Backbone as CSV, one residue per row, in Angstrom:
resi,resn,N_x,N_y,N_z,CA_x,CA_y,CA_z,C_x,C_y,C_z
1,MET,-27.581,22.079,6.130,-26.855,22.589,7.300,-25.429,22.067,7.293
2,SER,-24.479,22.991,7.419,-23.077,22.605,7.396,-22.707,21.867,8.661
3,PHE,-21.458,21.285,8.652,-20.989,20.543,9.819,-20.904,21.428,11.044
4,LEU,-20.345,22.665,10.863,-20.203,23.570,12.004,-21.560,24.012,12.525
5,LYS,-22.498,24.276,11.620,-23.833,24.655,12.070,-24.489,23.538,12.866
6,LYS,-24.361,22.328,12.381,-24.964,21.191,13.051,-24.291,20.926,14.390
7,PHE,-22.971,21.099,14.418,-22.214,20.785,15.623,-22.398,21.847,16.702
8,PHE,-22.506,23.104,16.269,-22.588,24.203,17.224,-23.968,24.862,17.227
9,LYS,-25.004,24.118,16.963,-26.343,24.686,16.963,-26.743,25.084,18.387
10,ARG,-27.643,26.045,18.477,-28.067,26.575,19.769,-28.781,25.495,20.576
11,LYS,-28.426,25.392,21.837,-29.082,24.439,22.714,-30.491,24.929,23.056
12,GLU,-31.399,23.976,23.223,-32.768,24.344,23.558,-32.809,24.976,24.943
13,GLY,-33.563,26.067,25.056,-33.698,26.738,26.331,-32.541,27.643,26.669
14,SER,-31.591,27.857,25.752,-30.428,28.703,26.007,-30.547,29.968,25.176
15,ASP,-30.299,31.150,25.818,-30.340,32.422,25.113,-29.021,32.738,24.433
16,GLU,-27.992,32.017,24.775,-26.679,32.272,24.196,-26.606,31.673,22.795
17,PRO,-26.262,32.479,21.784,-26.212,31.937,20.419,-25.055,30.962,20.267
18,SER,-25.283,29.985,19.451,-24.220,29.019,19.175,-23.176,29.645,18.267
19,PRO,-21.953,29.104,18.240,-20.939,29.640,17.332,-21.396,29.659,15.876
20,GLY,-22.109,28.622,15.457,-22.574,28.589,14.069,-23.549,29.713,13.777
21,ALA,-24.475,29.961,14.727,-25.445,31.036,14.534,-24.756,32.394,14.535
22,ALA,-23.780,32.571,15.407,-23.052,33.844,15.466,-22.290,34.094,14.171
23,ILE,-21.703,33.037,13.609,-20.974,33.180,12.340,-21.927,33.576,11.223
24,ASP,-23.090,32.958,11.179,-24.076,33.307,10.150,-24.523,34.763,10.291
25,LYS,-24.714,35.203,11.536,-25.146,36.580,11.760,-24.072,37.576,11.331
26,LEU,-22.817,37.237,11.605,-21.722,38.103,11.178,-21.638,38.181,9.659
27,ARG,-21.860,37.071,8.991,-21.831,37.067,7.533,-22.964,37.904,6.956
28,ASP,-24.151,37.792,7.565,-25.278,38.604,7.096,-24.986,40.096,7.270
29,THR,-24.430,40.434,8.410,-24.078,41.837,8.653,-23.022,42.316,7.675
30,GLN,-22.045,41.462,7.392,-20.990,41.810,6.444,-21.576,42.054,5.059
31,ASP,-22.495,41.201,4.623,-23.135,41.386,3.315,-23.911,42.699,3.268
32,MET,-24.607,43.044,4.360,-25.370,44.291,4.413,-24.453,45.506,4.319
33,LEU,-23.323,45.451,5.028,-22.395,46.572,4.994,-21.736,46.727,3.630
34,VAL,-21.472,45.619,2.955,-20.901,45.686,1.604,-21.875,46.387,0.659
35,LYS,-23.161,46.058,0.782,-24.160,46.714,-0.063,-24.235,48.214,0.255
36,LYS,-24.177,48.557,1.540,-24.184,49.969,1.914,-22.938,50.676,1.393
37,GLN,-21.817,49.980,1.425,-20.561,50.538,0.916,-20.694,50.865,-0.574
38,GLU,-21.273,49.949,-1.332,-21.460,50.181,-2.762,-22.411,51.355,-3.009
39,TYR,-23.445,51.463,-2.180,-24.395,52.569,-2.324,-23.713,53.906,-2.065
40,LEU,-22.917,53.990,-0.974,-22.248,55.245,-0.633,-21.221,55.635,-1.691
41,GLU,-20.506,54.639,-2.219,-19.529,54.938,-3.276,-20.229,55.516,-4.497
42,GLY,-21.410,54.983,-4.845,-22.157,55.509,-5.990,-22.630,56.935,-5.749
43,LYS,-23.112,57.192,-4.519,-23.580,58.554,-4.213,-22.416,59.537,-4.230
44,ALA,-21.266,59.137,-3.732,-20.104,60.028,-3.728,-19.683,60.366,-5.154
45,ARG,-19.748,59.402,-6.043,-19.390,59.665,-7.437,-20.385,60.640,-8.086
46,GLN,-21.650,60.458,-7.755,-22.658,61.354,-8.316,-22.434,62.804,-7.869
47,GLU,-22.151,62.998,-6.573,-21.922,64.347,-6.071,-20.655,64.951,-6.676
48,GLU,-19.659,64.123,-6.913,-18.443,64.631,-7.539,-18.722,65.102,-8.965
49,GLU,-19.568,64.389,-9.693,-19.925,64.793,-11.047,-20.697,66.119,-11.035
50,VAL,-21.585,66.267,-10.038,-22.337,67.522,-9.935,-21.389,68.691,-9.678
51,ALA,-20.416,68.463,-8.797,-19.455,69.530,-8.496,-18.618,69.874,-9.710
52,ARG,-18.237,68.914,-10.478,-17.432,69.166,-11.671,-18.223,70.002,-12.708
53,LYS,-19.486,69.630,-12.886,-20.282,70.301,-13.900,-20.602,71.761,-13.529
54,ASN,-20.695,72.024,-12.239,-21.101,73.357,-11.802,-19.959,74.160,-11.188
55,ALA,-18.753,73.696,-11.333,-17.613,74.386,-10.722,-17.460,75.814,-11.249
56,LYS,-17.752,76.047,-12.504,-17.566,77.364,-13.100,-18.890,78.125,-13.247
57,THR,-19.971,77.413,-13.441,-21.251,78.076,-13.718,-22.054,78.341,-12.456
58,ASN,-22.007,77.438,-11.475,-22.812,77.601,-10.247,-21.955,77.165,-9.058
59,ARG,-21.197,78.106,-8.556,-20.240,77.779,-7.485,-20.956,77.294,-6.231
60,ARG,-22.080,77.918,-5.878,-22.787,77.506,-4.661,-23.254,76.053,-4.760
61,LEU,-23.818,75.667,-5.893,-24.285,74.283,-6.090,-23.123,73.299,-6.061
62,ALA,-22.006,73.738,-6.636,-20.828,72.859,-6.649,-20.310,72.633,-5.229
63,LEU,-20.327,73.695,-4.398,-19.842,73.544,-3.022,-20.769,72.633,-2.206
64,GLN,-22.034,72.754,-2.398,-22.979,71.879,-1.691,-22.773,70.407,-2.087
65,ALA,-22.503,70.181,-3.382,-22.247,68.803,-3.842,-20.972,68.239,-3.225
66,LEU,-19.955,69.081,-3.115,-18.705,68.618,-2.495,-18.906,68.306,-1.016
67,LYS,-19.743,69.141,-0.310,-20.006,68.857,1.099,-20.709,67.508,1.266
68,ARG,-21.679,67.239,0.408,-22.379,65.950,0.488,-21.418,64.801,0.183
69,LYS,-20.517,65.001,-0.799,-19.525,63.965,-1.109,-18.634,63.686,0.093
70,LYS,-18.229,64.752,0.811,-17.400,64.568,1.995,-18.121,63.731,3.048
71,ARG,-19.433,63.996,3.219,-20.181,63.206,4.201,-20.242,61.736,3.781
72,TYR,-20.443,61.498,2.496,-20.459,60.113,2.002,-19.090,59.446,2.197
73,ASP,-18.026,60.183,1.922,-16.674,59.632,2.090,-16.408,59.277,3.554
74,LYS,-16.861,60.192,4.474,-16.653,59.915,5.894,-17.442,58.692,6.337
75,GLU,-18.655,58.553,5.843,-19.470,57.386,6.182,-18.849,56.106,5.608
76,LEU,-18.264,56.251,4.414,-17.582,55.098,3.808,-16.406,54.636,4.663
77,GLU,-15.671,55.570,5.233,-14.564,55.202,6.103,-15.057,54.422,7.321
78,GLN,-16.200,54.871,7.876,-16.766,54.156,9.018,-17.204,52.738,8.630
79,VAL,-17.816,52.633,7.455,-18.248,51.303,6.980,-17.046,50.401,6.745
80,ASP,-15.982,50.955,6.160,-14.776,50.160,5.925,-14.201,49.647,7.246
81,GLY,-14.141,50.512,8.261,-13.628,50.074,9.558,-14.499,49.012,10.198
82,THR,-15.824,49.187,10.082,-16.750,48.199,10.650,-16.615,46.852,9.939
83,LEU,-16.474,46.917,8.611,-16.295,45.674,7.841,-15.023,44.936,8.260
84,ALA,-13.947,45.660,8.453,-12.697,45.032,8.868,-12.854,44.365,10.232
85,THR,-13.560,45.052,11.167,-13.769,44.480,12.510,-14.616,43.211,12.441
86,ILE,-15.686,43.274,11.653,-16.574,42.107,11.535,-15.849,40.942,10.889
87,GLU,-15.067,41.238,9.861,-14.335,40.168,9.186,-13.332,39.498,10.125
88,GLN,-12.627,40.294,10.925,-11.688,39.727,11.892,-12.405,38.886,12.933
89,GLN,-13.552,39.381,13.407,-14.306,38.641,14.415,-14.849,37.336,13.847
90,ARG,-15.337,37.419,12.606,-15.857,36.202,11.979,-14.756,35.157,11.791
91,GLU,-13.581,35.582,11.302,-12.472,34.647,11.105,-12.020,34.038,12.431
92,ALA,-11.979,34.865,13.488,-11.580,34.343,14.798,-12.594,33.332,15.315
93,LEU,-13.879,33.628,15.116,-14.921,32.711,15.592,-14.922,31.415,14.788
94,GLU,-14.697,31.529,13.485,-14.620,30.314,12.662,-13.429,29.461,13.074
95,GLY,-12.284,30.120,13.361,-11.125,29.358,13.823,-11.373,28.672,15.146
96,ALA,-12.013,29.394,16.076,-12.327,28.795,17.377,-13.321,27.652,17.228
97,SER,-14.302,27.826,16.354,-15.287,26.763,16.135,-14.634,25.518,15.544
98,THR,-13.730,25.747,14.583,-13.024,24.609,13.988,-12.168,23.896,15.028
99,ASN,-11.458,24.669,15.845,-10.623,24.061,16.890,-11.468,23.276,17.880
100,THR,-12.628,23.833,18.225,-13.515,23.136,19.157,-14.028,21.837,18.551
101,ALA,-14.394,21.895,17.264,-14.883,20.682,16.604,-13.799,19.614,16.554
102,VAL,-12.576,20.041,16.221,-11.463,19.083,16.178,-11.201,18.503,17.553
103,LEU,-11.209,19.362,18.575,-10.962,18.898,19.939,-12.030,17.913,20.393
104,ASN,-13.286,18.222,20.094,-14.364,17.304,20.472,-14.257,15.972,19.737
105,THR,-13.833,16.034,18.473,-13.652,14.789,17.711,-12.541,13.939,18.314
106,ILE,-11.428,14.603,18.664,-10.314,13.879,19.283,-10.734,13.298,20.626
107,THR,-11.505,14.074,21.389,-11.977,13.591,22.696,-12.860,12.363,22.534
108,ASP,-13.783,12.412,21.572,-14.661,11.259,21.334,-13.849,10.037,20.902
109,ALA,-12.848,10.271,20.054,-12.012,9.154,19.604,-11.240,8.558,20.774
110,ALA,-10.741,9.408,21.674,-10.002,8.913,22.837,-10.914,8.103,23.750
111,ARG,-12.147,8.562,23.912,-13.096,7.805,24.745,-13.411,6.454,24.123
112,SER,-13.591,6.454,22.803,-13.880,5.180,22.129,-12.705,4.215,22.251
113,LEU,-11.488,4.748,22.103,-10.301,3.901,22.228,-10.175,3.350,23.650
114,LYS,-10.445,4.197,24.627,-10.374,3.753,26.015,-11.397,2.661,26.296
115,LYS,-12.599,2.845,25.751,-13.646,1.839,25.937,-13.256,0.512,25.294
116,ALA,-12.675,0.599,24.089,-12.254,-0.628,23.406,-11.140,-1.329,24.176
117,ASN,-10.201,-0.560,24.719,-9.103,-1.160,25.484,-9.584,-1.760,26.792
118,ASN,-10.592,-1.138,27.394,-11.129,-1.673,28.650,-11.804,-3.023,28.448
119,GLU,-12.287,-3.259,27.244,-12.941,-4.540,26.955,-11.929,-5.654,26.672
120,LEU,-10.656,-5.300,26.599,-9.610,-6.287,26.347,-8.748,-6.446,27.594
121,ASP,-8.381,-7.693,27.906,-7.511,-7.985,29.036,-6.162,-8.451,28.493
122,VAL,-5.094,-7.772,28.905,-3.766,-8.088,28.380,-3.385,-9.535,28.683
123,ASP,-3.648,-10.001,29.907,-3.300,-11.382,30.272,-4.063,-12.381,29.406
124,LYS,-5.347,-12.086,29.163,-6.133,-13.001,28.338,-5.620,-13.026,26.901
125,VAL,-5.228,-11.854,26.408,-4.697,-11.799,25.045,-3.394,-12.593,24.943
126,GLN,-2.510,-12.458,25.953,-1.260,-13.208,25.936,-1.520,-14.709,26.016
127,ASP,-2.454,-15.115,26.887,-2.807,-16.542,26.981,-3.342,-17.052,25.645
128,MET,-4.169,-16.250,25.005,-4.732,-16.667,23.720,-3.635,-16.832,22.673
129,MET,-2.674,-15.890,22.636,-1.594,-15.988,21.673,-0.714,-17.205,21.951
130,GLU,-0.503,-17.528,23.226,0.268,-18.735,23.557,-0.465,-19.986,23.106
131,ASP,-1.787,-20.012,23.298,-2.582,-21.157,22.837,-2.492,-21.293,21.319
132,VAL,-2.544,-20.153,20.617,-2.453,-20.199,19.152,-1.097,-20.758,18.715
133,ALA,-0.026,-20.300,19.380,1.309,-20.790,19.041,1.433,-22.283,19.330
134,GLU,0.852,-22.711,20.452,0.917,-24.138,20.811,0.164,-24.986,19.790
135,GLN,-1.027,-24.544,19.386,-1.799,-25.303,18.422,-1.113,-25.346,17.055
136,GLN,-0.436,-24.251,16.693,0.309,-24.256,15.439,1.459,-25.252,15.488
137,GLY,2.122,-25.346,16.657,3.194,-26.325,16.811,2.683,-27.752,16.704
138,ILE,1.534,-28.001,17.330,0.939,-29.343,17.253,0.569,-29.676,15.810
139,ALA,-0.023,-28.730,15.110,-0.398,-28.969,13.715,0.826,-29.247,12.861
140,ARG,1.937,-28.546,13.129,3.171,-28.785,12.374,3.715,-30.186,12.642
141,GLU,3.692,-30.620,13.900,4.159,-31.971,14.229,3.300,-33.043,13.572
142,ILE,1.976,-32.800,13.557,1.074,-33.766,12.919,1.373,-33.857,11.425
143,SER,1.595,-32.698,10.783,1.897,-32.685,9.352,3.190,-33.433,9.058
144,GLU,4.224,-33.215,9.892,5.490,-33.912,9.690,5.330,-35.414,9.883
145,ALA,4.513,-35.817,10.874,4.301,-37.245,11.127,3.581,-37.913,9.960
146,ILE,2.609,-37.178,9.389,1.858,-37.756,8.269,2.742,-37.894,7.037
147,SER,3.614,-36.923,6.789,4.449,-36.949,5.598,5.687,-37.825,5.739
148,SER,5.988,-38.350,6.924,7.172,-39.184,7.124,6.941,-40.576,6.560
149,PRO,7.894,-41.153,5.781,7.721,-42.511,5.224,7.749,-43.599,6.281
150,THR,8.277,-43.326,7.478,8.333,-44.343,8.524,6.944,-44.717,8.995
151,ALA,5.986,-43.856,8.762,4.629,-44.163,9.200,4.053,-45.347,8.432
152,PHE,4.622,-45.654,7.284,4.124,-46.764,6.474,5.142,-47.901,6.385
153,GLY,6.089,-47.943,7.305,7.066,-49.026,7.328,8.010,-49.003,6.155
154,GLN,8.406,-47.847,5.688,9.258,-47.728,4.504,10.664,-47.264,4.851
155,GLU,11.103,-47.496,6.075,12.449,-47.086,6.457,13.452,-48.145,5.979
156,PHE,14.551,-47.764,5.338,15.547,-48.673,4.793,16.905,-48.331,5.377
157,ASP,17.785,-49.408,5.360,19.148,-49.224,5.830,19.976,-48.621,4.698
158,GLU,20.591,-47.468,4.969,21.341,-46.772,3.929,22.567,-47.573,3.470
159,ASP,23.238,-48.293,4.371,24.414,-49.087,4.003,24.028,-50.218,3.066
160,GLU,22.907,-50.896,3.357,22.470,-51.992,2.479,22.143,-51.463,1.083
161,LEU,21.486,-50.291,1.041,21.168,-49.724,-0.265,22.428,-49.372,-1.049
162,ALA,23.464,-48.867,-0.373,24.719,-48.525,-1.035,25.414,-49.763,-1.569
163,ALA,25.416,-50.849,-0.792,26.055,-52.085,-1.232,25.330,-52.661,-2.444
164,GLU,23.988,-52.608,-2.414,23.211,-53.135,-3.532,23.468,-52.317,-4.799
165,LEU,23.577,-50.999,-4.625,23.852,-50.150,-5.768,25.233,-50.428,-6.359
166,ALA,26.229,-50.685,-5.492,27.576,-51.006,-5.977,27.579,-52.305,-6.764
167,ALA,26.817,-53.304,-6.309,26.729,-54.578,-7.024,26.100,-54.386,-8.397
168,LEU,25.062,-53.535,-8.442,24.426,-53.266,-9.734,25.398,-52.585,-10.684
169,ASP,26.215,-51.666,-10.152,27.198,-50.986,-10.989,28.209,-51.978,-11.554
170,ALA,28.622,-52.962,-10.712,29.593,-53.964,-11.174,29.002,-54.818,-12.291
171,GLU,27.730,-55.207,-12.145,27.081,-56.017,-13.177,26.987,-55.230,-14.487
172,VAL,26.631,-53.956,-14.357,26.509,-53.143,-15.561,27.855,-53.018,-16.261
173,GLU,28.937,-52.821,-15.490,30.264,-52.702,-16.088,30.666,-54.005,-16.777
174,GLU,30.319,-55.125,-16.137,30.675,-56.436,-16.729,29.933,-56.643,-18.047
175,GLU,28.630,-56.294,-18.059,27.860,-56.443,-19.289,28.404,-55.532,-20.386
176,GLU,28.767,-54.317,-19.997,29.315,-53.395,-20.990,30.639,-53.911,-21.552
177,GLN,31.472,-54.546,-20.704,32.753,-55.089,-21.161,32.537,-56.242,-22.131
178,GLU,31.548,-57.105,-21.808,31.254,-58.227,-22.697,30.763,-57.728,-24.051
179,GLN,29.929,-56.689,-23.989,29.432,-56.130,-25.247,30.577,-55.568,-26.075
180,LEU,31.531,-54.915,-25.396,32.686,-54.364,-26.090,33.534,-55.477,-26.715
181,ASP,33.707,-56.580,-25.968,34.475,-57.716,-26.503,33.827,-58.271,-27.763
182,ARG,32.509,-58.379,-27.715,31.818,-58.932,-28.885,31.963,-58.017,-30.104
183,GLU,31.914,-56.707,-29.825,32.060,-55.787,-30.946,33.462,-55.827,-31.537
184,LEU,34.477,-56.026,-30.661,35.851,-56.080,-31.153,36.137,-57.358,-31.928
185,LEU,35.659,-58.482,-31.424,35.948,-59.780,-32.041,34.950,-60.169,-33.109
186,GLY,33.773,-59.566,-33.007,32.726,-59.924,-33.967,32.073,-61.243,-33.633
187,VAL,32.454,-61.884,-32.511,31.872,-63.165,-32.094,31.685,-63.117,-30.605
188,ALA,30.959,-64.074,-30.082,30.758,-64.175,-28.635,32.065,-64.554,-27.978
189,PRO,32.391,-64.029,-26.742,33.671,-64.334,-26.103,33.868,-65.796,-25.820
190,THR,32.791,-66.545,-25.609,32.937,-67.946,-25.208,33.198,-68.865,-26.384
191,THR,32.947,-68.435,-27.580,33.143,-69.307,-28.745,34.590,-69.245,-29.197
192,GLY,35.058,-70.306,-29.788,36.444,-70.382,-30.282,36.585,-69.718,-31.624
193,LEU,37.744,-69.749,-32.160,37.998,-69.152,-33.457,37.342,-69.987,-34.541
194,PRO,36.921,-69.333,-35.625,36.299,-70.114,-36.714,37.313,-71.067,-37.339
195,ALA,36.772,-72.231,-37.675,37.652,-73.263,-38.270,38.102,-72.837,-39.655
196,LEU,39.377,-73.060,-39.874,39.938,-72.689,-41.171,39.711,-73.832,-42.170
197,PRO,39.469,-73.496,-43.379,39.295,-74.564,-44.379,40.599,-75.345,-44.576
198,ALA,40.424,-76.584,-45.043,41.602,-77.454,-45.237,42.521,-76.845,-46.259
199,GLY,43.776,-77.032,-45.962,44.773,-76.517,-46.915,44.736,-75.016,-46.999
200,PRO,44.808,-74.298,-45.839,44.732,-72.814,-45.914,45.931,-72.288,-46.660
201,THR,45.705,-71.168,-47.237,46.775,-70.504,-47.939,47.591,-69.720,-46.954
202,LYS,48.682,-69.139,-47.441,49.563,-68.366,-46.579,48.849,-67.160,-46.014
203,ALA,47.955,-66.516,-46.794,47.197,-65.341,-46.311,46.232,-65.729,-45.223
204,ARG,45.575,-66.895,-45.399,44.623,-67.326,-44.361,45.343,-67.671,-43.081
205,ALA,46.495,-68.268,-43.169,47.261,-68.602,-41.972,47.659,-67.335,-41.239
206,LYS,48.044,-66.293,-41.980,48.420,-65.020,-41.341,47.211,-64.393,-40.661
207,GLU,46.045,-64.490,-41.294,44.828,-63.901,-40.716,44.433,-64.632,-39.451
208,ALA,44.599,-65.985,-39.471,44.276,-66.770,-38.287,45.184,-66.409,-37.143
209,LEU,46.451,-66.193,-37.425,47.409,-65.815,-36.394,47.047,-64.452,-35.791
210,GLU,46.641,-63.511,-36.622,46.252,-62.179,-36.107,45.010,-62.266,-35.231
211,LEU,44.057,-63.117,-35.599,42.848,-63.297,-34.794,43.187,-63.885,-33.435
212,GLU,44.124,-64.862,-33.409,44.489,-65.446,-32.132,45.171,-64.420,-31.231
213,GLU,46.012,-63.574,-31.808,46.658,-62.542,-31.010,45.667,-61.541,-30.445
214,LEU,44.670,-61.195,-31.286,43.655,-60.248,-30.852,42.805,-60.865,-29.757
215,ALA,42.482,-62.135,-29.861,41.676,-62.806,-28.824,42.447,-62.877,-27.534
216,ALA,43.767,-63.153,-27.631,44.592,-63.218,-26.424,44.664,-61.861,-25.751
217,TRP,44.742,-60.785,-26.544,44.831,-59.425,-25.968,43.530,-59.010,-25.294
218,ALA,42.413,-59.450,-25.882,41.099,-59.031,-25.329,40.712,-59.844,-24.115
219,SER,41.271,-61.059,-23.962,40.866,-61.919,-22.844,41.533,-61.462,-21.537
């Protein structure tokens, strides 16, 4: 059973046919008329053939065949008109049935929506949303409190940290300078110049003088 048949089925105890039943009846009638139309067309062709064959040999028989063909043609015209009327009525009824089904569906949906809305209170929904927002704010504050280092006594003075860092930088620079001095002189800065052997030559004396100048420049 189709949707329209099920939706528009005849009510119990009612003599009025349902739209679905009326549509089915119109279709059955249309099928019957189509078959009759095919039958009449075949008979008309047969009578035309009889008239053609006897047009010259048996004029009376040919005229009788043409008269019968005319009656078939006239009946065919009536069947064609009836078919057109039934088809229009069926299409109109199907359209009305579809519109009714759509309207009833929309009506049921509107009733369901109204029922669902009646079960909801706008003030209660707003209160609930405010509670949700408040709880989210509390959860955010708790998360921030847990992640804060002050909760574990780890708060430091930024100025003290900056001063300590500057002192470390100064020590590093001093160590780097001492390392540079050692690389330039080849000896530790605190040690004196190497002792020259007794009776240095003129070249050794010149080298000693250059070392003293270099030490004076680096100090």
